[in-house]
C-alpha positions in Angstrom: 38.7 1.1 8.6 42.4 0.3 8.1 43.7 -3.2 8.1 46.3 -6.0 8.3 48.0 -8.6 10.4 50.9 -10.3 8.7 53.5 -12.8 9.8 57.1 -13.7 8.8 60.4 -12.0 8.1 58.8 -9.0 6.4 56.9 -8.1 9.5 60.0 -8.4 11.7 62.0 -6.3 9.4 59.3 -3.6 9.3 58.9 -3.6 13.0 62.6 -3.0 13.4 62.5 -0.3 10.8 59.7 1.5 12.6 61.3 1.5 16.1 63.4 4.6 15.4 60.6 6.5 13.9 58.2 8.8 15.6 54.5 7.8 15.7 51.5 9.8 14.6 48.1 10.3 16.0 45.1 8.8 14.1 44.7 10.2 10.6 41.2 11.4 11.6 42.8 13.7 14.1 45.5 15.1 11.8 45.7 18.7 10.7 43.5 19.9 7.8 46.5 21.3 6.0 48.2 19.6 3.1 51.1 18.5 5.3 51.0 16.3 8.4 51.9 17.4 11.9 54.3 15.0 13.5 53.7 13.8 17.1 55.5 11.5 19.4 52.4 11.1 21.6 50.4 7.8 21.4 46.7 8.2 21.1 44.9 6.8 24.1 41.3 5.9 24.8 39.2 7.1 27.7 38.6 4.8 30.6 36.1 2.0 30.0 32.5 2.8 30.8 29.5 0.7 31.5 27.1 0.6 28.6 23.5 -0.7 28.7 22.2 -2.6 25.6 18.7 -3.9 25.4 18.3 -3.6 29.2 21.5 -5.7 29.8 24.3 -4.0 31.7 27.8 -4.8 30.3 31.1 -3.8 31.9 33.2 -2.3 29.1 36.4 -3.3 31.0 35.6 -7.0 30.2 36.7 -8.1 26.8 37.4 -11.1 24.7 40.8 -11.5 26.4 39.5 -14.6 28.3 39.1 -16.5 25.0 42.0 -18.7 23.8 43.7 -17.5 20.7 44.9 -19.9 18.0 48.6 -20.5 18.0 48.5 -19.7 14.3 47.3 -16.1 14.9 49.7 -13.2 14.5 49.2 -9.6 15.8 50.8 -6.6 14.2 50.7 -2.9 15.2 52.2 -1.6 12.0 51.4 -1.2 8.4 53.0 -3.3 5.7 54.6 -1.5 2.7 55.4 -2.9 -0.7 56.8 -1.5 -3.9 53.7 0.5 -4.9 51.2 0.2 -2.2 50.8 -0.5 1.5 48.2 -2.4 3.5 46.7 -0.4 6.4 46.6 -1.7 10.0 43.6 -1.8 12.3 41.7 0.9 13.9 40.2 -0.6 17.0 38.5 1.7 19.4 39.4 -0.8 22.2 43.0 -1.4 21.4 44.5 1.6 19.6 48.0 1.2 18.2 50.8 3.6 17.3 51.3 4.5 13.7 54.6 5.1 11.9 53.9 8.6 10.6 57.1 9.0 8.5 56.4 5.9 6.5 52.8 6.9 5.9 53.3 10.5 5.1 56.2 10.1 2.9 54.6 7.6 0.6 50.8 8.0 0.4 49.2 10.8 -1.6 46.7 13.1 0.1 43.6 13.2 -2.1 41.2 16.1 -2.3 37.6 15.6 -3.4 37.1 16.6 -7.0 40.7 16.0 -8.1 41.0 14.7 -11.6 42.7 11.3 -12.4 41.7 9.6 -9.2 39.7 6.4 -8.7 36.0 6.8 -8.2 34.8 8.2 -4.9 31.6 6.4 -4.2 31.3 5.8 -0.4 33.0 6.5 2.9 33.2 4.7 6.2 33.0 6.6 9.5 33.4 5.9 13.2 33.6 7.8 16.5 36.9 9.3 15.2 34.8 11.3 12.6 32.6 12.6 15.5 29.7 14.7 14.4 29.0 15.3 10.7 26.2 17.7 9.8 23.5 17.1 7.3 24.9 19.9 5.2 28.3 18.2 5.2 26.8 14.9 4.1 25.0 16.7 1.3 28.3 18.3 0.3 29.7 14.8 0.0 27.0 13.9 -2.5 28.1 16.7 -4.7 31.4 14.9 -5.1 29.7 11.6 -6.0 29.6 10.0 -2.6 26.3 8.2 -2.3 26.9 5.8 0.6 28.3 5.8 4.1 29.2 2.8 6.3 28.7 3.7 10.0 30.5 1.9 12.7 28.0 0.7 15.3 29.9 -1.7 17.6 33.1 -3.4 18.5 33.5 -6.7 20.3 30.5 -7.3 22.6 30.3 -4.0 24.5 31.7 -1.0 22.6 29.2 1.4 20.9 30.1 4.2 18.6 28.7 7.2 20.6 28.1 9.2 17.4 26.4 6.3 15.5 22.8 7.4 15.9 23.5 11.0 14.9 25.7 9.9 12.0 22.9 7.6 10.8 20.2 10.2 11.1 22.2 13.0 9.4 23.4 10.8 6.5 19.9 9.5 5.9 18.5 13.0 6.0 21.1 14.0 3.4 20.0 11.2 1.1 23.0 8.9 1.5 22.6 5.1 1.7 23.5 4.0 5.2 25.2 0.7 5.9 26.7 -0.5 9.3 29.9 -2.2 10.4 31.1 -4.1 13.4 34.7 -4.3 14.3 35.2 -8.0 15.1 37.3 -9.7 17.8 35.7 -13.2 17.9 38.0 -16.2 18.0 35.5 -18.8 18.9 32.0 -19.7 17.7 30.4 -18.6 21.0 32.1 -15.2 20.9 31.1 -14.8 17.2 27.5 -15.5 18.1 27.7 -13.1 21.1 29.2 -10.3 19.0 26.7 -10.8 16.2 23.8 -10.5 18.7 25.3 -7.4 20.1 25.7 -5.9 16.6 22.0 -6.6 15.8 20.8 -5.2 19.1 22.4 -1.9 18.3 21.1 -2.0 14.7 17.6 -2.4 16.1 18.1 0.3 18.6 19.2 2.7 15.9 16.2 1.6 13.9 18.1 0.3 10.9 15.9 -1.7 8.5 16.5 -5.4 8.1 17.6 -4.8 4.6 20.7 -2.8 5.8 24.0 -4.1 4.6 25.8 -5.3 7.7 29.6 -5.4 7.4 31.9 -7.5 9.5 35.2 -5.7 9.9 37.9 -8.4 10.1 41.3 -7.0 10.8 42.4 -8.3 14.2 45.5 -10.5 13.8 44.3 -13.0 16.4 41.4 -13.9 14.2 43.6 -14.9 11.2 43.7 -18.7 11.8 41.9 -21.9 10.7 38.8 -21.0 12.7 38.1 -17.8 10.9 35.8 -19.3 8.3 33.6 -21.4 10.8 33.5 -18.6 13.3 32.4 -16.1 10.7 29.8 -18.6 9.5 28.4 -18.6 13.0 28.4 -14.8 13.1 26.5 -14.6 9.7 24.0 -17.2 10.8 23.3 -15.3 14.0 22.6 -12.2 11.9 20.3 -14.1 9.6 18.4 -15.6 12.5 17.6 -12.1 13.7 16.5 -10.9 10.4 19.6 -9.3 8.9 20.5 -11.3 5.8 22.7 -8.8 3.8 26.2 -9.4 5.1 29.5 -8.1 3.8 33.1 -8.6 4.9 35.8 -5.9 5.2 39.5 -6.8 5.3 42.8 -5.9 3.7 44.1 -7.6 0.6 46.5 -9.9 2.4 43.6 -11.2 4.6 41.5 -11.8 1.6 44.2 -13.9 0.0 45.5 -15.5 3.1 43.5 -18.7 2.8 42.0 -18.4 6.2 38.9 -16.7 5.0 36.9 -18.8 2.5 36.3 -16.5 -0.4 34.4 -19.2 -2.2 32.1 -19.8 0.8 31.3 -16.1 1.5 31.5 -14.9 -2.0 34.0 -12.5 -3.5 31.2 -10.2 -4.5 30.4 -9.8 -0.8 33.9 -8.6 0.1 35.2 -5.1 0.6 39.0 -5.0 0.3 41.5 -2.4 1.5 44.7 -1.8 -0.4 46.3 1.7 -0.7 48.4 2.6 -3.7 50.9 5.4 -3.1 49.5 7.3 -6.0 45.9 6.3 -6.8 44.9 7.1 -10.3 41.6 6.9 -12.3 42.8 4.0 -14.5 43.3 1.7 -11.4 40.6 -0.9 -11.0 42.3 -2.8 -8.2 40.5 -5.6 -6.4 37.7 -5.6 -8.9 37.2 -9.3 -8.4 35.6 -8.2 -5.1 32.6 -6.0 -4.3 34.4 -2.8 -3.3 37.9 -1.4 -3.0 39.0 1.0 -0.2 41.8 2.9 -2.0 42.8 5.6 0.5 42.5 6.8 4.0 43.6 10.3 3.2 40.6 11.7 1.4 39.7 15.3 2.2 36.5 17.1 1.5 36.6 20.9 1.4 35.2 22.5 4.5 35.5 19.3 6.6 38.6 19.1 8.9 39.4 15.4 9.1 40.2 13.0 6.2 38.0 10.0 5.3 38.5 6.4 4.2 37.3 6.5 0.5 36.2 3.5 -1.5 35.1 2.5 -5.0 31.9 0.4 -5.2 32.0 -2.2 -8.0 28.7 -3.9 -7.2 27.0 -0.8 -5.7 26.0 -2.6 -2.5 27.5 0.1 -0.2 26.6 3.0 -2.5 23.0 1.9 -3.2 22.0 -0.8 -0.8 21.9 -4.6 -0.8 20.3 -4.6 -4.2 23.5 -3.2 -5.7 23.8 -0.8 -8.6 21.3 -0.2 -11.3 22.3 -2.2 -14.4 20.7 -0.9 -17.6 18.8 -3.4 -19.6 16.5 -3.5 -22.6 14.8 -6.9 -22.8 11.5 -8.6 -22.2 10.5 -11.3 -19.8 7.4 -13.5 -19.3 6.4 -14.4 -15.7 6.5 -18.2 -15.6 6.3 -18.9 -11.9 3.5 -18.2 -9.4 3.6 -17.0 -5.8 6.5 -14.6 -6.1 6.0 -11.1 -4.7 6.6 -8.1 -6.8 8.3 -5.5 -4.5 8.0 -1.8 -4.4 11.3 -1.5 -2.5 14.3 -3.4 -1.4 13.4 -3.4 2.2 11.0 -6.1 1.0 8.2 -4.7 3.2 5.8 -3.5 0.5 4.5 -5.3 -2.6 2.8 -4.0 -5.7 1.4 -7.4 -6.8 1.9 -11.1 -7.0 3.0 -13.2 -9.9 0.0 -15.3 -9.3 -2.1 -12.4 -10.7 0.3 -11.7 -13.6 1.2 -15.3 -14.5 2.4 -15.7 -18.1 2.2 -12.0 -18.7 5.1 -10.2 -20.5 6.9 -7.1 -19.3 9.7 -4.9 -20.4 12.9 -4.9 -18.2 14.5 -1.5 -18.3 17.0 -2.3 -15.7 18.0 -4.8 -13.1 19.8 -5.2 -9.8 22.1 -8.1 -8.8 21.2 -8.4 -5.1 23.8 -9.5 -2.7 21.4 -12.3 -1.7 22.4 -13.9 -5.0 19.1 -13.1 -6.8 18.7 -10.8 -9.8 15.8 -8.4 -9.6 14.2 -7.0 -12.7 12.6 -3.6 -12.7 9.4 -4.2 -14.7 7.4 -1.9 -16.9 4.3 -2.4 -18.9 3.8 -1.4 -22.5 2.6 2.1 -21.4 5.8 2.7 -19.4 4.1 2.2 -16.1 6.5 0.8 -13.5 5.2 -2.5 -12.0 7.9 -3.2 -9.3 10.9 -5.3 -8.7 10.7 -9.1 -9.4 13.1 -11.9 -8.8 14.4 -13.0 -12.2 13.8 -16.6 -11.1 10.1 -16.0 -11.6 10.6 -15.1 -15.2 11.8 -16.5 -18.6 13.7 -14.2 -20.9 11.9 -13.5 -24.2 13.4 -12.7 -27.6 11.2 -9.7 -28.1 8.0 -7.9 -26.9 5.9 -10.9 -27.9 7.0 -12.8 -24.8 7.9 -16.5 -24.7 6.2 -19.4 -26.4 3.6 -20.8 -24.1 2.4 -24.3 -24.9 -1.3 -24.6 -25.4 -3.7 -27.2 -26.7 -7.2 -25.9 -27.2 -9.6 -24.8 -29.9 -11.0 -21.4 -30.8 -13.5 -20.1 -33.2 -12.8 -16.8 -35.0 -15.6 -14.5 -34.0 -14.4 -11.1 -35.2 -13.9 -9.9 -38.8 -11.0 -7.7 -39.9 -8.4 -9.2 -37.5 -5.0 -9.7 -39.0 -3.3 -13.1 -38.8 0.4 -12.3 -38.4 3.4 -14.2 -39.5 5.5 -12.2 -37.0 4.5 -10.6 -33.7 7.9 -9.3 -32.7 7.8 -6.5 -35.1 4.5 -7.2 -36.8 6.3 -7.1 -40.1 4.5 -9.9 -42.0 0.9 -10.9 -42.5 -0.6 -14.3 -43.1 -4.2 -13.4 -43.7 -7.3 -11.9 -42.3 -10.1 -13.2 -40.1 -12.8 -12.0 -42.4 -12.0 -14.9 -44.8 -12.0 -17.3 -41.9 -14.9 -15.9 -40.0 -16.6 -18.4 -37.6 -14.1 -21.1 -38.5 -12.5 -23.2 -35.8 -8.8 -23.7 -35.4 -6.5 -25.6 -33.0 -4.3 -23.4 -30.8 -0.9 -25.2 -30.3 0.7 -22.3 -28.5 0.4 -18.7 -27.6 2.3 -15.5 -26.7 1.4 -13.0 -24.0 2.6 -9.8 -25.7 4.0 -6.9 -23.6 1.1 -4.9 -25.0 -1.2 -7.0 -22.9 -2.6 -8.9 -25.9 -2.5 -12.6 -26.2 -1.7 -14.1 -29.6 -2.8 -17.6 -30.5 -0.8 -19.7 -32.9 -3.5 -21.2 -35.1 -3.5 -24.5 -37.1 -6.2 -25.8 -39.3 -7.6 -29.4 -39.5 -4.8 -30.4 -41.9 -2.1 -29.2 -39.5 -1.2 -26.2 -41.6 -0.1 -23.1 -39.6 -2.4 -20.1 -40.3 -0.6 -17.5 -38.3 -0.8 -15.6 -35.0 -4.2 -14.0 -34.1 -5.0 -11.6 -31.3 -7.1 -13.6 -28.8 -9.7 -10.8 -28.8 -10.7 -12.0 -32.3 -11.5 -15.5 -31.2 -13.7 -17.3 -28.7 -12.3 -20.3 -26.8 -14.0 -23.7 -27.3 -14.2 -26.7 -25.0 -13.2 -29.0 -27.8 -12.8 -29.3 -31.6 -16.4 -28.6 -32.2 -15.6 -24.9 -31.8 -17.4 -22.2 -29.9 -21.1 -21.9 -29.6 -22.3 -19.5 -32.2 -25.7 -18.0 -31.6 -28.1 -18.4 -34.5 -31.8 -17.9 -35.2 -32.8 -19.4 -38.4 -34.7 -22.3 -39.9 -33.6 -25.3 -41.9 -35.4 -28.2 -43.5 -33.8 -31.6 -43.4 -33.2 -32.5 -47.0 -30.9 -35.6 -46.7 -31.7 -38.9 -45.3 -29.3 -41.0 -43.3 -27.7 -38.1 -41.4 -27.0 -38.6 -37.7 -28.3 -36.2 -35.1 -25.6 -36.1 -32.4 -25.9 -35.6 -28.7 -22.2 -34.7 -28.6 -19.9 -33.3 -31.3 -16.8 -33.1 -29.3 -16.1 -36.8 -29.4 -19.2 -37.9 -31.3 -19.9 -40.3 -28.5 -23.7 -40.2 -28.4 -26.5 -40.1 -30.9 -30.0 -38.5 -30.7 -31.5 -39.8 -33.9 -31.4 -39.9 -37.7 -32.5 -37.5 -40.4 -34.4 -40.3 -42.2 -37.2 -40.3 -39.7 -37.3 -36.5 -39.8 -36.8 -36.1 -43.6 -38.1 -32.8 -45.0 -39.2 -31.6 -41.6 -38.3 -28.0 -40.6 -36.5 -27.1 -37.4 -35.3 -23.9 -35.7 -31.5 -23.5 -35.4 -30.8 -21.7 -32.2 -27.0 -22.1 -32.5 -24.3 -23.8 -34.3 -20.7 -25.0 -34.1 -18.1 -24.7 -36.9 -16.1 -27.8 -36.2 -12.4 -28.0 -36.7 -13.1 -30.6 -39.4 -14.7 -27.8 -41.4 -18.2 -29.1 -41.0 -20.9 -26.9 -39.5 -23.3 -28.5 -37.0 -26.7 -27.0 -36.3 -28.3 -27.3 -33.0 -31.9 -28.1 -33.9 -35.2 -27.5 -32.0 -38.7 -28.4 -33.0 -41.7 -26.2 -33.0 -42.3 -27.0 -29.3 -38.8 -26.1 -28.2 -37.6 -29.6 -27.9 -33.9 -30.1 -28.6 -33.4 -32.7 -31.4 -29.6 -32.8 -31.5 -26.7 -31.6 -33.6 -26.9 -32.1 -37.4 -24.3 -31.6 -40.0 -25.4 -28.6 -42.0 -24.8 -30.6 -45.2 -27.9 -32.6 -44.3 -30.2 -29.5 -44.3 -31.3 -26.7 -46.5 -31.5 -23.2 -45.1 -34.9 -21.5 -45.1 -35.9 -17.9 -45.1 -38.3 -18.4 -42.2 -40.2 -20.9 -40.1 -42.1 -22.2 -43.1 -39.0 -24.1 -44.0 -37.5 -24.6 -47.5 -39.4 -24.9 -50.7 -39.9 -28.6 -51.5 -40.7 -29.3 -55.0 -43.9 -31.3 -55.5 -46.1 -32.4 -58.4 -49.3 -33.8 -57.3 -53.0 -33.1 -56.9 -55.2 -32.5 -53.9 -58.8 -31.9 -53.4 -59.9 -29.4 -50.9 -62.0 -31.3 -48.4 -62.4 -28.8 -45.6 -64.2 -25.5 -45.5 -63.0 -22.3 -43.8 -59.3 -23.1 -44.4 -57.3 -20.0 -45.2 -55.2 -19.8 -48.4 -52.2 -17.8 -47.4 -50.1 -15.5 -49.5 -47.4 -15.7 -46.9 -46.6 -18.5 -44.4 -43.5 -16.9 -42.9 -45.4 -14.4 -40.8 -48.9 -15.3 -42.1 -49.4 -11.7 -42.9 -51.5 -11.9 -46.1 -54.4 -14.0 -47.3 -55.3 -15.2 -50.8 -58.7 -16.7 -50.1 -60.7 -19.4 -48.3 -61.2 -23.1 -48.9 -65.0 -22.6 -48.6 -65.1 -21.1 -52.1 -63.0 -23.9 -53.5 -64.6 -26.7 -51.5 -64.1 -30.1 -53.2 -62.2 -28.6 -56.1 -59.0 -30.2 -57.2 -55.8 -28.2 -57.5 -52.3 -28.9 -58.5 -49.5 -28.9 -55.8 -46.3 -27.7 -57.4 -44.4 -27.4 -54.1 -44.8 -27.4 -50.4 -43.3 -26.2 -47.2 -43.0 -28.3 -44.1 -43.4 -25.5 -41.5 -41.5 -25.6 -38.2 -44.9 -25.9 -36.5 -45.2 -29.3 -38.0 -47.8 -28.3 -40.5 -47.3 -28.8 -44.3 -48.4 -26.1 -46.6 -49.2 -26.9 -50.2 -48.6 -24.3 -52.9 -51.7 -24.6 -55.0 -52.3 -23.9 -58.7 -55.6 -24.2 -60.7 -56.0 -25.6 -64.2 -55.1 -22.3 -65.7 -51.8 -22.2 -63.9 -52.9 -19.5 -61.6 -51.4 -19.6 -58.1 -54.2 -19.8 -55.5 -52.1 -19.6 -52.3 -50.7 -21.8 -49.5 -53.1 -24.2 -47.9 -52.5 -26.3 -44.7 -52.4 -29.8 -46.0 -54.9 -30.7 -43.4 -57.5 -28.9 -45.4 -57.0 -31.1 -48.5 -57.0 -34.7 -49.5 -54.2 -36.0 -51.7 -55.1 -37.5 -55.0 -53.4 -40.1 -57.1 -53.8 -38.0 -60.1 -55.5 -35.1 -61.8 -58.9 -36.6 -61.1 -58.7 -35.4 -57.6 -59.6 -37.3 -54.4 -62.5 -39.8 -54.1 -65.5 -37.9 -52.7 -68.2 -40.1 -51.3 -71.6 -39.4 -52.9 -74.9 -41.2 -52.8 -77.3 -40.1 -55.5 -79.5 -41.5 -58.3 -79.1 -39.9 -61.7 -80.6 -40.4 -65.2 -78.4 -40.3 -68.3 -79.8 -37.4 -70.2 -77.2 -37.0 -73.0 -75.7 -39.3 -75.6 -72.1 -39.4 -76.8 -70.4 -39.2 -73.4 -67.7 -41.7 -72.7 -67.7 -43.9 -69.6 -64.1 -44.1 -68.4 -62.3 -46.7 -66.5 -59.5 -44.3 -65.8 -59.7 -40.6 -64.9 -56.0 -40.0 -64.4 -54.9 -40.4 -68.0 -58.2 -41.2 -69.6 -56.6 -44.2 -71.2 -59.2 -46.8 -70.8 -62.9 -46.6 -71.9 -65.8 -48.5 -70.4 -68.5 -47.6 -72.9 -70.7 -44.8 -74.2 -73.9 -43.1 -72.9 -75.6 -43.9 -76.2 -76.5 -47.3 -74.8 -77.4 -45.9 -71.4 -79.6 -43.1 -72.5 -82.6 -42.4 -70.3 -81.6 -45.1 -67.8 -81.3 -44.6 -64.1 -78.0 -45.3 -62.2 -76.6 -44.9 -58.6 -73.7 -42.5 -58.0 -71.6 -43.9 -55.0 -68.8 -41.4 -55.3 -67.4 -38.6 -57.4 -64.2 -36.8 -58.4 -63.7 -33.1 -58.9 -61.2 -33.3 -61.7 -58.4 -30.8 -61.9 -59.8 -29.8 -65.3 -62.9 -28.5 -63.5 -65.1 -31.3 -64.6 -67.1 -33.4 -62.2 -67.0 -37.2 -62.7 -69.5 -39.6 -61.2 -68.7 -43.2 -60.3 -72.0 -44.9 -61.4 -73.4 -48.3 -60.6 -76.4 -50.2 -62.1 -79.3 -51.6 -60.0 -77.4 -54.8 -59.6 -74.4 -53.0 -58.0 -72.2 -53.4 -61.0 -69.8 -50.6 -61.6 -70.4 -49.0 -64.9 -67.5 -46.4 -64.9 -66.7 -42.8 -64.5 -69.1 -40.4 -66.3 -68.8 -36.6 -66.7 -71.7 -35.2 -64.6 -72.8 -33.1 -67.5 -74.2 -36.2 -69.1 -76.8 -36.3 -66.4 -78.1 -32.9 -67.1 -80.9 -32.1 -69.6 
């Protein structure tokens, strides 16, 4: 494409200058030698033909000539030259113009592919003038750094490049990125819409994907007026309505700066500008405020007869596609928006995932593309270097390192693994705050977290005093529903050893009560689980021997037992065994050993030095005889508690005769502190025994009454024996 329409004195002067000069044929038809062949013959087109597009027959002899041109528009058939460059004129296939060969050939360098000290050669544009180009020749272009080709499809609303399909197919087969252009004539909104629809119809016929960069070639002088921007807007909107959203604009430098084309509206980075220096060199970066710069029309590739228009691609849109050039990056991002697609290509027709599934996860960005749609797309990789796809940067938040971004959180966790490091830094893991072994099963508040690129989540932990404890890998903790912490399985037994402790039905908000330890004092319960509350307190979940849940109790109100027997409860009292066939156990955890039977000790009094309140509900006395010998554990139901060492009152109904003198009659058998008399005065008399005590000492004491029913006192039964 070669451009410009210009008005004013300069144009008139140049037109006059050119009249005496011979004209050349199109550069594409010039000799392949290093010098140009002069010609005085004007290039002419063949007679118009009828072309059918999408089943609609269009007469190629009809054109846009019926549309009214703005009085502001100017047409030129010559090129404009300045001190060190010139602006090329148009190359319409419908309205070819004569070229001033002397001016062109005497001033502009011929450039051969591979020459040193030339601007970058990154893409070409071709039309029917380039005719057939083989796959091999396209591949040859790639060896010289040319990665893209812009193929002319259409002009006006009826011309088709007859080589377009072949050029597209061969360039694609050679691995070049194919874009398309339309040579525009529109001067009204309706003609703009009509030309755009025509452009799209051929793009569809040639099976170009919707992601194709579609270039509007603006170089007709009649278009350069106040309607250019609104008419172009109509053209672009028509393309978009038909699925082609990646639009670029080609024109020469003077058009781009004319004021008729709104650079701010269409975007400088979507513009491809032509401006030819006489001697293009490598240090030139002309028009780099735009997307691409066409810097010569005299670019020769060895083995190919005709020259090409050659361009430098600043954004990469025409060399790589609408996504632009690969921009190297080394950063991390966290996905912070849901319902964005992660794409496998920039045709946007295949996805690898959705951000809904990867929400708040962190990935490495090894590179990015600044797409011509205005979005930046990150190329995402996981920690193992596996590529995840392309994601719109709007769905992410940039992180300062591989840890990802800070994510607000307000929850509680209990540390359920030992040996886990609490980090002071999870960017480089360069400092440590502690270890979970020391904090095992403690509960902490999580005020925030990081989703590290490794895939791990790190909780930021605070204790009940608000002190920060470090970052912990979430695998080392279990999430809780509240400050009570996580449920911790337990299977042990405790005996309630403090009164006045509340049994809670809820320890999240402590909003309901189940009872009080006073009524359950010294009872034993099974602990099936526990919570280590943020406050630091441990709460046991208690069940009785029948499996009934009794509530949550602060562990400070209970003593841990080694088994279902409960904890040892110190005791100092006396009991008399009042039931036969009761086992004396050597073990009441598993009841695996026996010490004897109550039948042998029936009605004997033993000292209780301790007891166990078994989870079953039974109390087991730990019994000792008067010699200090331990006799075993006896279910309290097999004994009767005594008020002292005398033992329990045992009902007895028997008449006895006092057979021995010198025995004391006691009023008190506990401490033997009160005497009632002596058997010397009772010798050989008969008395009624209404009850007896089997004293801890081993002696048997009768409670005797005279024949009038008067209580005489307690007498050692030995005094009634001969």
